LOMARVO-170867 format. One record per atom (N, C-alpha, C): residue in three letters; x, y, z. Coordinates in steps of 0.05 Angstrom, whole numbers, padded with zeros to 5 digits, always signed. Layout:
<sites>
ALAXYZ ...
</sites>
This chain:
<sites>
MET+00329-00218-00239 MET+00319-00229-00205 MET+00314-00198-00190 ILE+00333-00177-00196 ILE+00334-00153-00189 ILE+00305-00145-00192 ALA+00295-00138-00218 ALA+00273-00126-00223 ALA+00245-00138-00216 THR+00248-00176-00217 THR+00236-00183-00201 THR+00224-00174-00173 LYS+00247-00183-00160 LYS+00235-00173-00130 LYS+00234-00146-00131 PHE+00238-00128-00141 PHE+00235-00103-00140 PHE+00197-00099-00145 SER+00195-00110-00169 SER+00162-00109-00166 SER+00155-00122-00150 TYR+00159-00142-00142 TYR+00141-00157-00115 TYR+00142-00129-00093 MET+00168-00120-00085 MET+00167-00103-00069 MET+00143-00080-00069 LEU+00145-00072-00097 LEU+00126-00051-00096 LEU+00097-00061-00097 TYR+00088-00082-00104 TYR+00066-00105-00099 TYR+00056-00099-00070 LEU+00077-00111-00055 LEU+00074-00114-00028 LEU+00062-00082-00019 PHE+00077-00061-00021 PHE+00068-00037-00006 PHE+00035-00023-00023 ALA+00033-00039-00046 ALA+00005-00032-00058 ALA-00010-00051-00044 ALA-00006-00076-00042 ALA-00030-00085-00021 ALA-00035-00078+00006 ARG-00019-00064+00013 ARG-00019-00045+00046 ARG-00039-00027+00047 VAL-00042-00006+00021 VAL-00054+00013+00024 VAL-00083+00000+00013 LYS-00090+00003+00037 LYS-00127+00005+00046 LYS-00145+00021+00036 ALA-00138+00044+00048 ALA-00156+00059+00044 ALA-00149+00083+00028 ARG-00168+00095+00010 ARG-00172+00116-00011 ARG-00169+00144+00002 ASP-00159+00164-00006 ASP-00151+00190-00006 ASP-00192+00198-00015 SER-00198+00209+00012 SER-00226+00232+00003 SER-00229+00252+00006 GLU-00243+00269+00000 GLU-00248+00289+00006 GLU-00261+00297+00025 PRO-00260+00317+00045 PRO-00274+00320+00071 PRO-00299+00335+00061 ILE-00325+00325+00074 ILE-00354+00335+00070 ILE-00348+00358+00086 VAL-00363+00382+00065 VAL-00363+00406+00086 VAL-00397+00411+00071 MET-00406+00412+00097 MET-00442+00416+00102 MET-00444+00449+00096 PRO-00465+00450+00076 PRO-00465+00483+00068 PRO-00479+00502+00095 VAL-00468+00523+00104 VAL-00485+00538+00124 VAL-00495+00557+00117 SER-00525+00549+00122 SER-00550+00576+00115 SER-00536+00609+00132 PRO-00539+00624+00112 PRO-00534+00652+00132 PRO-00549+00664+00154 ARG-00540+00666+00177 ARG-00560+00674+00199 ARG-00566+00706+00192 LYS-00595+00709+00200 LYS-00617+00729+00195 LYS-00608+00744+00211 HIS-00596+00775+00212 HIS-00597+00790+00227 HIS-00623+00818+00232 SER-00626+00813+00259 SER-00644+00835+00256 SER-00636+00860+00253 HIS-00649+00880+00244 HIS-00637+00906+00246 HIS-00641+00926+00269 ALA-00656+00912+00284 ALA-00654+00921+00312 ALA-00632+00913+00330 THR-00617+00930+00338 THR-00606+00916+00364 THR-00607+00919+00394 ARG-00604+00904+00412 ARG-00605+00899+00436 ARG-00602+00930+00441 LYS-00615+00930+00476 LYS-00625+00964+00478 LYS-00584+00961+00490 GLY-00574+00981+00492 GLY-00553+00982+00504 GLY-00532+00973+00489 ALA-00528+00954+00472 ALA-00515+00941+00459 ALA-00504+00954+00434 PRO-00479+00956+00424 PRO-00462+00972+00404 PRO-00473+00960+00378 ASP-00479+00979+00357 ASP-00483+00967+00326 ASP-00460+00962+00322 ARG-00460+00941+00312 ARG-00429+00920+00297 ARG-00427+00917+00263 ARG-00455+00929+00256 ARG-00452+00923+00222 ARG-00434+00930+00209 GLY-00420+00953+00209 GLY-00410+00961+00200 GLY-00377+00965+00209 ALA-00378+00938+00223 ALA-00345+00937+00243 ALA-00330+00922+00220 LYS-00308+00924+00215 LYS-00288+00905+00203 LYS-00282+00881+00217 PRO-00293+00862+00206 PRO-00285+00827+00209 PRO-00247+00833+00223 ARG-00240+00814+00246 ARG-00222+00810+00252 ARG-00207+00791+00236 ALA-00177+00795+00242 ALA-00165+00784+00218 ALA-00158+00756+00233 ALA-00161+00735+00218 ALA-00161+00704+00231 ALA-00127+00699+00240 ALA-00129+00690+00261 ALA-00098+00685+00267 ALA-00078+00665+00249 SER-00059+00665+00250 SER-00042+00650+00226 SER-00038+00624+00242 TYR-00047+00604+00226 TYR-00038+00570+00238 TYR-00013+00562+00231 THR+00008+00548+00244 THR+00025+00543+00234 THR+00023+00509+00246 PRO+00017+00490+00231 PRO+00020+00456+00237 PRO+00050+00451+00243 PRO+00044+00432+00266 PRO+00073+00426+00275 PRO+00082+00403+00252 LEU+00108+00399+00257 LEU+00122+00385+00227 LEU+00116+00357+00230 THR+00112+00341+00212 THR+00105+00316+00209 THR+00124+00295+00214 THR+00153+00303+00213 THR+00172+00284+00220 THR+00194+00303+00228 SER+00219+00291+00240 SER+00240+00309+00246 SER+00267+00296+00240 HIS+00268+00282+00225 HIS+00293+00278+00206 HIS+00301+00292+00193 ASP+00324+00299+00194 ASP+00341+00325+00179 ASP+00331+00318+00142 ALA+00345+00296+00136 ALA+00348+00286+00116 ALA+00317+00294+00089 LEU+00303+00293+00118 LEU+00270+00295+00102 LEU+00267+00326+00096 MET+00280+00346+00107 MET+00274+00377+00111 MET+00285+00394+00088 GLU+00275+00416+00082 GLU+00285+00431+00069 GLU+00282+00452+00089 GLY+00305+00456+00093 GLY+00306+00483+00112 GLY+00284+00476+00131 ASP+00274+00497+00141 ASP+00252+00489+00167 ASP+00224+00477+00155 THR+00221+00462+00132 THR+00198+00457+00127 THR+00198+00427+00114 ASP+00168+00412+00124 ASP+00174+00388+00116 ASP+00156+00385+00086 ALA+00153+00404+00078 ALA+00131+00406+00059 ALA+00135+00386+00025 ALA+00164+00380+00017 ALA+00169+00371+00002 ALA+00159+00340+00006 PHE+00179+00327+00043 PHE+00169+00309+00053 PHE+00143+00289+00047 ARG+00123+00312+00058 ARG+00090+00306+00052 ARG+00085+00299+00017 ARG+00093+00318+00000 ARG+00087+00318-00020 ARG+00097+00290-00033 SER+00121+00276-00030 SER+00125+00254-00036 SER+00109+00234-00021 LEU+00098+00240+00002 LEU+00084+00217+00015 LEU+00058+00214-00001 TYR+00046+00234-00008 TYR+00026+00235-00020 TYR+00020+00222-00050 LEU+00049+00221-00061 LEU+00052+00209-00091 LEU+00055+00185-00082 MET+00063+00171-00061 MET+00072+00147-00052 MET+00042+00130-00047 VAL+00026+00144-00027 VAL-00004+00132-00033 VAL-00011+00133-00056 LEU-00009+00148-00075 LEU-00030+00144-00103 LEU-00008+00124-00115 ALA+00010+00125-00115 ALA+00033+00110-00133 ALA+00019+00072-00120 PHE+00023+00074-00098 PHE+00018+00045-00086 PHE-00012+00039-00086 SER-00032+00054-00087 SER-00063+00053-00099 SER-00059+00038-00120 ARG-00050+00053-00141 ARG-00052+00046-00168 ARG-00043+00018-00177 LEU-00015+00018-00159 LEU-00005-00021-00163 LEU-00026-00036-00148 ALA-00039-00026-00133 ALA-00053-00043-00118 ALA-00079-00050-00139 THR-00081-00032-00158 THR-00104-00039-00183 THR-00095-00053-00198 CYS-00072-00046-00203 CYS-00060-00065-00229 CYS-00050-00092-00223 ARG-00050-00105-00194 ARG-00039-00126-00191 ARG-00073-00139-00183 GLU-00090-00127-00179 GLU-00119-00133-00175 GLU-00135-00143-00212 ALA-00114-00129-00222 ALA-00134-00130-00253 ALA-00111-00151-00265 PHE-00089-00160-00256 PHE-00075-00181-00269 PHE-00092-00200-00252 GLY-00096-00208-00229 GLY-00116-00230-00222 GLY-00145-00240-00238 ARG-00162-00219-00236 ARG-00187-00212-00258 ARG-00178-00223-00286 ALA-00159-00229-00290 ALA-00156-00234-00324 ALA-00156-00266-00317 LEU-00145-00270-00297 LEU-00142-00299-00295 LEU-00168-00313-00270 GLY-00188-00294-00267 GLY-00207-00307-00251 GLY-00196-00309-00223 LEU-00173-00297-00216 LEU-00167-00298-00185 LEU-00169-00270-00167 THR-00159-00266-00147 THR-00155-00242-00130 THR-00126-00232-00138 GLY-00121-00214-00124 GLY-00090-00200-00126 GLY-00072-00222-00110 SER-00081-00232-00091 SER-00065-00248-00075 SER-00056-00271-00090 GLN-00074-00286-00099 GLN-00068-00310-00111 GLN-00057-00300-00141 PHE-00061-00286-00149 PHE-00040-00279-00181 PHE-00014-00276-00164 ALA-00012-00261-00146 ALA+00021-00261-00136 ALA+00030-00287-00128 VAL+00015-00310-00107 VAL+00022-00333-00107 VAL+00030-00346-00127 LEU+00013-00342-00154 LEU+00011-00361-00172 LEU+00042-00356-00183 ILE+00047-00336-00197 ILE+00072-00315-00213 ILE+00097-00331-00190 GLY+00097-00319-00165 GLY+00114-00323-00155 GLY+00130-00353-00152 THR+00108-00371-00150 THR+00112-00391-00163 THR+00124-00404-00189 ALA+00108-00384-00202 ALA+00130-00393-00234 ALA+00157-00388-00235 TYR+00165-00372-00221 TYR+00188-00359-00212 TYR+00202-00372-00196 ARG+00199-00381-00179 ARG+00212-00399-00156 ARG+00208-00427-00150 GLN+00198-00446-00173 GLN+00191-00473-00162 GLN+00218-00484-00173 GLY+00229-00485-00191 GLY+00256-00494-00207 GLY+00250-00518-00216 ARG+00266-00545-00209 ARG+00254-00569-00220 ARG+00234-00581-00202 ASP+00239-00578-00172 ASP+00228-00593-00160 ASP+00201-00586-00137 GLY+00206-00554-00145 GLY+00172-00534-00127 GLY+00191-00518-00108 VAL+00179-00504-00096 VAL+00179-00478-00071 VAL+00170-00489-00051 SER+00185-00483-00031 SER+00168-00491-00006 SER+00150-00462+00001 ILE+00135-00467+00016 ILE+00113-00447+00028 ILE+00131-00423+00037 ARG+00148-00427+00055 ARG+00167-00413+00065 ARG+00179-00391+00046 ALA+00201-00403+00036 ALA+00208-00396+00002 ALA+00189-00374-00017 LEU+00164-00383-00014 LEU+00154-00373-00026 LEU+00144-00349-00019 ALA+00138-00345+00010 ALA+00122-00329+00024 ALA+00146-00300+00018 ASP+00171-00310+00022 ASP+00192-00291+00025 ASP+00197-00277+00005 HIS+00189-00293-00023 HIS+00193-00276-00043 HIS+00179-00261-00057 ILE+00150-00267-00051 ILE+00127-00247-00058 ILE+00124-00229-00035 ALA+00139-00238-00012 ALA+00127-00215+00016 ALA+00102-00217+00024 LEU+00092-00238+00035 LEU+00069-00241+00044 LEU+00072-00257+00065 ALA+00053-00262+00085 ALA+00058-00277+00105 ALA+00054-00307+00099 SER+00071-00325+00110 SER+00064-00353+00115 SER+00036-00361+00104 THR+00025-00355+00128 THR+00002-00362+00135 THR-00020-00362+00115 HIS-00016-00331+00095 HIS-00034-00322+00082 HIS-00029-00331+00049 VAL-00014-00343+00046 VAL+00005-00360+00019 VAL-00002-00398+00020 THR+00000-00400+00050 THR-00007-00422+00055 THR-00043-00428+00039 THR-00065-00406+00052 THR-00088-00407+00049 THR-00088-00400+00020 GLU-00081-00387+00011 GLU-00080-00377-00021 GLU-00069-00407-00042 VAL-00047-00417-00025 VAL-00039-00445-00039 VAL-00063-00463-00039 GLY-00075-00465-00025 GLY-00093-00487-00021 GLY-00121-00481-00044 ARG-00127-00455-00046 ARG-00149-00450-00060 ARG-00138-00454-00091 LEU-00106-00450-00101 LEU-00104-00453-00126 LEU-00097-00471-00129 ILE-00098-00491-00114 ILE-00097-00523-00115 ILE-00130-00536-00124 ASP-00145-00518-00107 ASP-00172-00524-00119 ASP-00180-00516-00141 LYS-00168-00497-00153 LYS-00175-00489-00179 LYS-00156-00504-00205 GLY-00144-00517-00195 GLY-00129-00541-00207 GLY-00096-00524-00225 LEU-00092-00501-00214 LEU-00067-00478-00226 LEU-00040-00498-00202 LEU-00053-00503-00190 LEU-00020-00512-00166 LEU-00023-00545-00159 VAL+00006-00553-00149 VAL-00001-00577-00141 VAL+00018-00581-00118 LYS+00015-00592-00098 LYS+00033-00598-00080 LYS+00045-00627-00072 THR+00072-00626-00063 THR+00073-00653-00059 THR+00096-00650-00036 ALA+00108-00676-00022 ALA+00119-00672+00001 ALA+00157-00666-00004 ASN+00161-00650+00018 ASN+00191-00639+00016 ASN+00208-00660+00019 PRO+00228-00665-00001 PRO+00248-00690+00010 PRO+00260-00687+00033 ARG+00264-00657+00037 ARG+00287-00646+00057 ARG+00273-00637+00083 ASP+00248-00637+00086 ASP+00230-00630+00107 ASP+00210-00644+00105 ARG+00208-00666+00126 ARG+00176-00685+00124 ARG+00152-00669+00131 ARG+00170-00650+00153 ARG+00130-00635+00157 ARG+00123-00609+00136 GLY+00136-00604+00112 GLY+00138-00586+00090 GLY+00131-00594+00062 VAL+00127-00584+00051 VAL+00107-00586+00024 VAL+00122-00573-00002 LEU+00123-00581-00021 LEU+00136-00559-00045 LEU+00112-00558-00064 VAL+00109-00536-00071 VAL+00085-00525-00095 VAL+00102-00527-00113 ARG+00085-00530-00135 ARG+00093-00520-00165 ARG+00072-00524-00181 LEU+00074-00506-00207 LEU+00044-00503-00227 LEU+00039-00539-00231 THR+00014-00530-00246 THR+00009-00553-00260 THR+00014-00550-00287 ARG-00002-00560-00308 ARG+00005-00554-00336 ARG-00022-00530-00337 GLY-00047-00530-00329 GLY-00059-00510-00329 GLY-00048-00483-00316 GLY-00035-00484-00297 GLY-00017-00459-00284 GLY-00002-00451-00302 GLU+00012-00464-00316 GLU+00029-00457-00335 GLU+00018-00440-00361 ALA-00004-00457-00365 ALA-00016-00435-00386 ALA-00026-00408-00373 ALA-00040-00413-00349 ALA-00053-00387-00344 ALA-00025-00365-00348 VAL+00001-00378-00332 VAL+00022-00355-00333 VAL+00027-00342-00362 ASN+00034-00364-00372 ASN+00033-00352-00405 ASN+00016-00335-00417 ASP-00006-00343-00413 ASP-00048-00330-00422 ASP-00036-00297-00409 VAL-00028-00288-00382 VAL-00028-00270-00373 VAL-00008-00252-00371 ALA+00021-00266-00380 ALA+00039-00250-00386 ALA+00049-00232-00403 PRO+00034-00231-00422 PRO+00037-00201-00450 PRO+00016-00177-00431 PHE-00008-00180-00412 PHE-00015-00160-00406 PHE+00007-00156-00384 VAL+00013-00170-00368 VAL+00031-00167-00340 VAL+00053-00136-00358 ARG+00066-00149-00378 ARG+00091-00139-00388 ARG+00082-00113-00405 ARG+00059-00102-00410 ARG+00052-00082-00420 ARG+00046-00060-00403 VAL+00035-00072-00377 VAL+00023-00046-00347 VAL+00053-00041-00347 ASN+00072-00063-00339 ASN+00098-00062-00325 ASN+00114-00035-00341 ASP+00114-00038-00359 ASP+00122-00030-00388 ASP+00121+00002-00385 ARG+00088+00010-00385 ARG+00080+00027-00381 ARG+00089+00045-00356 LEU+00084+00032-00329 LEU+00091+00032-00301 LEU+00125+00050-00302 PHE+00145+00027-00303 PHE+00164+00047-00316 PHE+00178+00056-00335 ASP+00159+00069-00352 ASP+00173+00082-00379 ASP+00191+00102-00367 GLY+00211+00105-00380 GLY+00228+00129-00369 GLY+00245+00130-00346 VAL+00245+00104-00340 VAL+00261+00101-00308 VAL+00286+00091-00322 SER+00308+00109-00306 SER+00331+00104-00315 SER+00338+00074-00294 ARG+00366+00059-00307 ARG+00375+00044-00289 ARG+00385+00059-00260 ARG+00399+00081-00267 ARG+00402+00090-00234 ARG+00375+00095-00216 GLU+00359+00109-00230 GLU+00339+00108-00213 GLU+00335+00083-00202 PHE+00326+00063-00218 PHE+00315+00038-00209 PHE+00330+00024-00188 ALA+00354+00023-00193 ALA+00370+00017-00168 ALA+00369+00034-00138 ALA+00363+00061-00141 ALA+00359+00082-00118 ALA+00338+00076-00105 VAL+00309+00069-00128 VAL+00287+00062-00108 VAL+00289+00033-00095 SER+00302+00017-00113 SER+00299-00010-00099 SER+00319-00015-00078 ALA+00339+00004-00074 ALA+00349+00012-00040 ALA+00333+00017-00025 PHE+00315+00035-00028 PHE+00304+00055-00018 PHE+00278+00039-00006 LEU+00266+00022-00028 LEU+00242+00005-00018 LEU+00253-00018+00004 ALA+00280-00035+00002 ALA+00287-00049+00017 ALA+00283-00038+00048 ARG+00305-00013+00052 ARG+00295-00004+00076 ARG+00276+00008+00089 PHE+00258+00016+00072 PHE+00232+00024+00071 PHE+00213-00004+00086 ALA+00216-00020+00071 ALA+00205-00050+00075 ALA+00203-00057+00107 ALA+00236-00053+00114 ALA+00244-00056+00145 ALA+00236-00042+00157 ASN+00233-00015+00154 ASN+00220+00008+00172 ASN+00190+00002+00171 SER+00182+00001+00155 SER+00152-00002+00160 SER+00137-00017+00180 GLU+00162-00044+00186 GLU+00153-00059+00210 GLU+00158-00045+00234 ASP+00179-00033+00241 ASP+00173-00017+00263 ASP+00157+00002+00260 ALA+00147+00015+00245 ALA+00132+00038+00242 ALA+00106+00022+00256 VAL+00097-00001+00239 VAL+00066-00012+00254 VAL+00065-00022+00278 GLN+00095-00028+00287 GLN+00092-00034+00316 GLN+00088-00006+00337 GLU+00098+00012+00322 GLU+00095+00046+00340 GLU+00061+00051+00342 ILE+00052+00040+00315 ILE+00020+00052+00318 ILE+00007+00024+00336 HIS+00016+00005+00338 HIS+00002-00013+00358 HIS+00007-00006+00383 ARG+00032+00009+00390 ARG+00036+00012+00419 ARG+00026+00040+00423 THR+00019+00058+00400 THR+00008+00082+00415 THR-00025+00077+00412 GLU-00039+00052+00397 GLU-00059+00051+00401 GLU-00070+00030+00427 ARG-00051+00020+00436 ARG-00059-00001+00457 ARG-00052+00027+00480 GLN-00038+00043+00485 GLN-00040+00067+00505 GLN-00058+00087+00509 ARG-00070+00094+00478 ARG-00087+00108+00480 ARG-00121+00103+00490 GLY-00130+00075+00483 GLY-00149+00065+00496 GLY-00165+00070+00470 PRO-00191+00048+00471 PRO-00210+00049+00455 PRO-00229+00074+00450 SER-00232+00091+00471 SER-00246+00112+00480 SER-00239+00147+00473 ALA-00211+00142+00468 ALA-00197+00170+00469 ALA-00203+00173+00432 ASP-00216+00191+00430 ASP-00216+00199+00395 ASP-00207+00228+00390 VAL-00187+00229+00380 VAL-00178+00251+00370 VAL-00188+00273+00357 GLY-00196+00301+00374 GLY-00218+00317+00358 GLY-00241+00323+00372 THR-00249+00306+00393 THR-00270+00306+00406 THR-00271+00325+00423 ASN-00288+00342+00429 ASN-00290+00366+00449 ASN-00305+00347+00478 
</sites>
């Protein structure tokens, strides 16, 4: 169960990584043509040595002592780059699992999550959403699409008249069984060489990171509201 929850947490972060890293485009600059003649009275600087560029020290990207090495945040930034790379590749994995069944990545998560949480009677939308770490509204939409595909079925929840329980159809069970070897091969490669201690440490980190990420997103929204739509960073 711990391993399954850990995988869902990883794929959650992967789903949130939307932007790909891109190299900045540098436009070639044509060399300026210099005339051998100089303005009257102007000194000829063709032989002058270029002035050394001033050294620039960027500001720190974090103020947490635990993330610093001495007075630098270089290791912290390297870790962030690796996280973005890893989460992007996890998103690629989940999309591939979905494609193997003719589904999207989110639909795959809902299907496989239902398989592990339905028990004998089925799983509620809220419990399923908590398990796969997606919004309940999004899960509801994807459940409807999977029902249309004949992979899921929903019934009334005897413990909650306003709710429903979701479970796999026989077609859904066949789909999960069909994709499972592919998922297992990929996961085995993803976690090759990872020790139990490392696995536990990363699981604990992701639990805290997931909670912190909610606060971070709220901070982004506050900053954007204060800045307004017309404030562009770096605009002269």
